[in-house]
N, C-alpha and C positions, 0 to 999 in steps of 0.2 A: 612650353609658352607658357605656361601658369607662372613661373619663375621668372619671365621678362616680364608680364603684366605687372608682378608683385613689384619687382623693381622699379615700374616706371609709376606706381602708385608712392612708392617710397620717396622717389627723384620729385615730383609733385609736390609731395607733403613737404620736403627738405628745403623745395625753390619757396614756398610761402613763408616760411621762418629764415628765409635766406642763409640758408648753411652751404659751405662754398662746395661740400661735397654731390651736390646734386647733379653736375653736369658727368662727372665719372660715372655715376650710378646710372645714370639715362643712356650713357656709351654702350653700357655695359648690358643692360637689357637690350638695347639694339643689337647687338651683337649677338645674345645668346638667341632672341628672337629671328635672327636670320640665321643662324647654326641650325636650329627647329625647323625652320622653313625648309632649309636646303635638304638637309638629311630625310625628310618625311618627304621629300620627290626621288631623292635617291636610294632607295631601297637596295641593297643588295639582292642579284638576281638568284646567287645561290639559296637563300632562305625560302625562296619558291619553287623549286627546283627540286623533284622527288631523286634521290640516289637510286641508281640501277647495280645490283645485286646478279653475279651470277656463283653460283656455287660457293654461296656467302662471302662472297668478296666483292668490296666496291670496283666496278668495273668503271672507265674512263674522270678517275679523280683530276681534276685540275687546280692548279696553282689559283690560290685567292689573291687577287688585287689589292694593293695597298687599300684603297678607298673603303674596300668590302671590310680588310680588318679593321681600320679606324670606325666605321662604322659599327661593328660589334664589340670592339674596346669601348666605344662611347655609349652604348645601350646595353653592355654584358649581356649578349644573345649567344 
């Protein structure tokens, strides 16, 4: 969200100097902000669940859905 805020400020400054790049920068800021907002609400459930072990092995391991893999890739957790 901080990157999005910095891009909004940069777009606003570019607009005051009539630089043609302010619109793509503003759109990029909006996309980054929305991505950060959506991922903040959609935290993967596996990060909050504890793994269950029996005799030193994980029991009941499930496949990780694509959106959880994407979240982990995006935030490198």
